[in-house]
TIDOPA-241325 format. One record per atom (N, C-alpha, C): x, y, z; residue in one letter. Coordinates in pm, whole numbers, plus 50000, padded with zeros to 5 digits. Atoms other than C-alpha are relative to their C-alpha. Example, Ala and Ser with C-alpha at 12.3 -4.5 7.8 and 13.67 -1.06 7.14 Angstrom:
<vexdrens>
500894988150000A;512304955050780A;500905012050000A;499184988149994S;513674989450714S;499235010950073S;
</vexdrens>
This chain:
<vexdrens>
499195011049950M;842445886494779M;501384999849933M;498724999950073H;845075889194506H;500915011050050H;499194988849952S;846205923294630S;500594997150138S;499495003649867L;846515909794986L;501154990149987L;498955009950020K;848565880394863K;501275006749948K;498854992750053T;850815903794666T;500715008050108T;499434992049891A;851285926294969A;500784991250097A;499325009149908L;852175896695191L;501294994649939L;498795004850067Q;854645883594934Q;501085010849998Q;499054988949999G;856245917994909G;500625002050137G;499474998449865F;856565920395285F;500954988850036F;499115011349975A;858065885495302A;501345001949929A;498764997450074D;860595895495037D;500835010750071D;499314989549924F;861435926595241F;500704994050122F;499395006449884L;862065905095549L;501194991349959L;498885008150048R;864265881795344R;501215008649969R;498884991150030S;866355910995223S;500665005250127S;499454995849871L;866755923195582L;500824988850062L;499285011449943A;867775888295692A;501334997849929A;498775001750076S;870345885895414S;501045010450038S;499094989249961S;871815919595506S;500514997950142S;499595002449863A;871835910295874A;501064989050007A;499025010850001W;873695877995801W;501365004849951W;498754994650051A;876285896895599A;500725008250108A;499424992149891T;876805920195897T;500514990950112T;499645009049889M;876905891896153M;501264991949971M;498815007750035R;879635873695962R;501285007050044R;498834992649955G;881985901196072G;500105001650151G;499984998949855W;881195897396442W;501204992750060W;498945006849925S;883845887796695S;499454987450067S;500405012449933V;883805854096875V;499205003150127V;500684996449877A;882745870897200A;498555004449972A;501354995350033R;879765887497033R;499124988449956R;500745011750041W;878725854796873W;499574991850121W;500325007849879C;878875836897210C;498885006550080C;501034992849926L;876775863897377L;498654998849930L;501255001150076T;874175862697098T;499404986150010T;500495013849991I;873925824697102I;499444997250139I;500485002049864A;873565824897480A;498625006550020A;501294993149988A;870715850097456A;498904992349928A;500995007750076I;868945829397189I;499624987350076I;500275012349923V;869275797497396V;499125003250121V;500794996249883A;867875815697700A;498565002649963A;501364996850044V;864855828597508V;499264987449958V;500645012450044V;864135794897345V;499664991150119V;500255008149880S;864445776997678S;498805005450078S;501124993749930L;862045801897833L;498684996549933L;501225003050075L;859495795897557L;499594985450015L;500305014449993I;859785757997588I;499554995850139I;500225005249866W;859805753397963W;498995008050082W;500964991849924V;857575781898080V;498664999849929V;501355000650057D;853855776298020D;499375013949998D;500734987350008I;851735805397902I;498794999250092I;501135000649906P;849265812998183P;498675002749930P;501304997650059D;845575811198101D;499395012650059D;500614987449961L;843185839998148L;499605000150147L;500395000649858N;841915828298487N;501205002350092N;498804998149919L;845455826598622L;500465014549995L;499614985950013L;846205861198487L;499115008850088L;500914992249915R;843135874398666R;500364998350147R;499575002149861E;844315858598990E;501245008250031E;498804991849982W;847705875198946W;499655014750011W;500404985949998A;845995908298876A;499425003850135A;500604997249870E;844005905899199E;501044999750111E;499005001849895R;847015894699402R;501065011049996R;498894990550013L;849625918899266L;499545014549994L;500504986350005G;847425949299219G;500705008349893G;499354991250099P;849225978499050P;501264994049937P;498785005950056W;852385957699003W;499694991049881W;500375008150116F;850515934898763F;499895008749876F;500104990750112I;849795964998545I;501395003449947I;498624997050041V;853505973498543V;500584988349920V;499505011750071G;854365937898442G;499364998349863G;500705001050128F;851735937998169F;500575010149900F;499454989750089I;853105970498027I;501384995949949I;498665004450039V;856645956598027V;499924989249892V;500165010750098C;855535925297839C;499475005449867C;500564993750119Y;853485946097594Y;501105007249922Y;498944992250065V;856465968697521V;501024990749934V;499005009250054I;858895939797471I;499464992749878I;500595007850108F;856545919597251F;499855008249872F;500274991850118T;855715948597020T;501245006549941T;498774995650066Q;859355956096946Q;500244992149871Q;499815008850114F;859105928096689F;498805001149905F;501104998950097P;856995926796369P;498954989250019P;501065009449967L;854215906796535L;498755007950037L;501244992749970P;850535916596577P;499885003450148P;500184996149860R;849805935996895R;498564998150046R;501435001149969T;846085927696882T;499754991650124T;500235008949887V;846365899497135V;500205007350132V;499744992449877W;847795923397395W;498925010650022W;501044989749988T;845215950197320T;498694994050050T;501215006849956V;842315925997357V;500144995450145V;499765004549862A;843885911597674A;499865011550099A;500144988349911A;844015946697823A;498535002550033A;501434998249976G;840245949297780G;499434989250089G;500505011149920V;839625914897929V;500435001450145V;499424999949866L;841905920198230L;499675012650080L;500114987349928F;841415956898314F;498705007649977F;501214992650030G;838045966898172G;500245010349891G;499884991250116P;837355992997905P;500905012150017P;499294987249991W;838766025598037W;501414998550055W;498645002649952L;841706013498244L;500774992149896L;499355007850105G;842465988297970G;500465008649886G;499624990850108L;842476015697708L;501205008350042L;498874992149951S;844806036797923S;501294991850003S;498825008749993V;847186007597985V;500534997049860V;499575003250137A;847245998197614A;500655012149933A;499444988150063L;847886034097501L;501365003550059L;498704997449937V;850676039197755V;501034990049950V;499075010650043S;852246005997654S;500475002249857S;499614998750141L;852156011897280L;500795012949976L;499234987650015T;853436047597320T;501454997950043T;498645003249954I;856436035597522I;500704991149899I;499435009250097S;856996007597272S;500445007349873S;499674992650121A;856906031096973A;501195009150021A;498884991149969A;859246056097139A;501314992250011A;498815008349986L;861686028197226L;500484994949864L;499655004750133S;861586013996873S;500655011049918S;499464988750075L;862186048296722L;501435002950044L;498664997149947T;865186053796950T;501014989549957T;499095010850035I;866726019696884I;500375000449853I;499745000250144V;866346021096507V;500765012449957V;499394987550045R;867316057696474R;501465001150042R;498644998149950W;870476056296686W;500914987949984W;499175011950009L;871626020396646L;499974993049864L;500155007750123L;870306005896322L;499785008449875L;500344991450111G;869756035996099G;500854997749875G;499115001550115D;872796031895875D;499844986449933D;500145013450057W;872095994695830W;498684998149926W;501315002850057I;868365994995757I;499585010249894I;500424989450092R;868126027795560R;500044995849853R;499995003950141P;869196012495224P;498844991149960P;501105009250032H;866305987795247H;498665007149984H;501274992950008L;863646014995250L;499545002249857L;500424999150140A;863636015194869A;499194987849958A;500755012050034H;861985980894880H;498525003549984H;501414996650025P;858425982094736P;499084997750119P;500885003249886A;856975967095057A;499905011550098A;500004989049903V;857885997995261V;500235013649937V;499664987350064F;858696024695003F;498865010150010F;501134990849998K;855186039294991K;499795005950139K;500154995049863I;854966041695371I;501075010450030I;498914990749975N;858366058495388N;499785013249927N;500234987750077A;857516083195110A;498865008150061A;501134993249937H;854216091395281H;500455007350125H;499494993749878L;856006098695608L;500885011949968L;499144989050040E;858546120495431E;499185012449965E;500824988850045R;855766142095285R;499135005750110R;501044995749908R;853306143495574R;500455002350144R;499554998149863G;855296141295897G;499034994450102G;500805004949888W;853246138896218W;498594996349958W;501365003250044L;849896139196032L;499974986349934L;499925013250062A;851016108695834A;500064989150107A;499895009949893V;851976090096151V;498644998050066V;501305000949936G;848646098296314G;498974992849915G;500985006250088S;846596088096011S;500314985449975S;499645014150022L;848556056095948L;499744991550124L;500335007449878R;848076046096314R;498514996550003R;501435002650001M;844346047796247M;499614988949905M;500275010750096V;844636021295975V;500484986950060V;499655012649932A;844525986596130A;500954991449918A;499165008550085G;846305970995831G;501465003849997G;498604995750001V;849525990895879V;500694994150123V;499345006449886P;851895969996097P;500615010250096P;499564990549897F;852655987996424F;501525001450003F;498544999549986S;856345978696450S;500695004949873S;499394995750126I;857125983796080I;499905015149985I;500154985550006L;855736019096096L;501005006850094L;498994994449909N;857996025496397N;501385000149935N;498685000950062Y;861076013396207Y;500175010349890Y;499914990950114V;860316033895897V;500005014550046V;500074986349950A;859396065396092A;501335004350061A;498714996849938A;862746063496272A;501015005249899A;499044996050103L;864516069495942L;499535011949919L;500484987650062T;862526100595848T;500315011650093T;499634988449917P;863076136195976P;498995003650109P;501024996249902I;859976135996201I;500605001150140I;499484998349864P;860846149796548P;499434989450095P;500395010449904F;860676125396839F;498675003450068F;501224996149928A;857996144997028A;498774999349909A;501135000550093H;855776148196718H;499584985549976H;500285014150024F;856066110796657F;499254993850118F;500625005749880V;855126101797015V;498565004850014V;501364994649986V;852106125097028V;499084994649891V;500805005050111A;850886114396684A;499674985350018A;500245014249975T;851266077896781T;498904998150104T;501005001549893T;849236081797101T;498615003649950T;501324995450047I;846406101496941I;499494991249886I;500425007850115G;846356081996617G;499654985650032G;500265013949964S;846296048396794S;498714998250080S;501205001149917I;843166056296996I;498904991849931I;501135007550059P;840586043196742P;500214984949996P;499795014550012T;842116008996668T;500234993550137T;499775005549866T;843236004197029T;498694999050077T;501305000349932A;839796012997162A;499154988449949A;500775011050055L;838215987996926L;500444986750061L;499485012449944G;840505960197051G;499694998550147G;500245000449855V;840155968997420V;498524997850030V;501445001349974F;836375972797408F;499494986349955F;500375013550041F;836095940097217F;500394990050110F;499565008749891G;838115923197491G;499095001250121G;500904998149887D;835875938397757D;498654993449973D;501275006350035A;832805925997569A;500094984850014A;499825014449983L;834255890797573L;499904995950147L;500005003049857A;834535892897952A;498645002150065A;501324997349942G;830925904298006G;499095006349898G;500984993850088E;827935922297862E;500475014049961E;499594986650042P;828855952897651P;498985010650039P;500874988949960H;827465985497783H;499715008549876H;500324991650117P;825636007897531P;500975011549981P;499054988950012A;828086035997610A;501294995549931A;498805005250065L;830966013797498L;499794998649851L;500305001150143I;829246006897167I;500055013949935I;499944986250052A;828816044597121A;501445004649989A;498604996150004A;832506049297202A;500714993649881A;499405006750114I;833486023496939I;499655007449871I;500434992650119V;831436042096678V;500735013449992V;499334987049998F;832986075296786F;501454998849956F;498595001650034F;836566062596762F;500194995749855F;499935003850141A;835916046296425A;499805012349911A;500224987750075A;834536079496299A;501215009350008A;498804991949983L;837586097196442L;501114995449905L;499015005350092G;839806074196239G;499735004249858G;500354996050135L;837926081995920L;500275014949978L;499724985750011V;838216119395989V;501495002449982V;498554998550014G;841986116096033G;500484996549862G;499615004050135L;842346097695704L;499555010349897L;500514989850092Y;840196123995529Y;500885012550003Y;499144988249987L;842296152695665L;501364997549936L;498705003250056D;845486134995564D;499975000349848D;500105000150145S;844206131595208S;499775014049943S;500364986750049K;843086168095184K;501045010750029K;499024989749964V;845826187795360V;501194999349905V;498885000450094P;848546197895109P;501294995950069P;498695003549948T;851986183095159T;500925012149994T;499044989150003R;855036205095218R;500505002549859R;499524998650137V;856176198094864V;498985007349916V;501054993450075Q;852826208394719Q;499905014750037Q;500074986149957S;852826240394926S;501125008249938S;498884992650060R;856296250194800R;499785002249851R;500264998650142K;855266243894439K;498965010849975K;501054990050013K;852126264794485K;500575013950022K;499394987249972G;854206292894635G;500815005249884G;499204995850115R;856536293194336R;499125004449884R;500894996250109L;853606294394095L;499375013550025L;500584987049967D;852086323694282D;501015011349981D;
</vexdrens>
């Protein structure tokens, strides 16, 4: 419990440092940019206040009425929501409730892959110079160092750990040398275990769980453990170079 509290405090301190740096940058904005930003904030807040969140029954009605277009809308919402450091579990579970186990898993994986690719692009090309100095913060330093050493295997293994925030890993990975294609593939494959758990749990909430789904949950959980084991055993690039020099 103490370690969890310490981790949360460290992450909160990291967010405070980002906010302070962002404010310092925003103070240099032009009047036009300030007006545009304020207008966008007012629009989002108004939307949250005046638009009611539909319940599950209404969502199911929309799904039946709109057909494939509902899936497109769900993916768009999933992608937008997960651009921010907020849990994606609610969307993953909803995919299982609304679409069933296998279609839900496909929709969730497509959504999170698009979201991760978009986050990587935004941070790498637009925010890299601003956020890079903050990677020395203890809350994210270990994740960044791990990515530097392991590359795509690190991304895949970290995706298998439910405790690693999805969006934060996207931000940090964007500032490492990992190629875009490697990041996308590792994200899709590495996210299968935790995503399957969420989707299948959502499907179980909507009806009776099938024995095959329980077997799939066990399989994906085992796959996650195998990925973490391989990540701990495979030598890093630095270790390989040191071994080569000793030989």
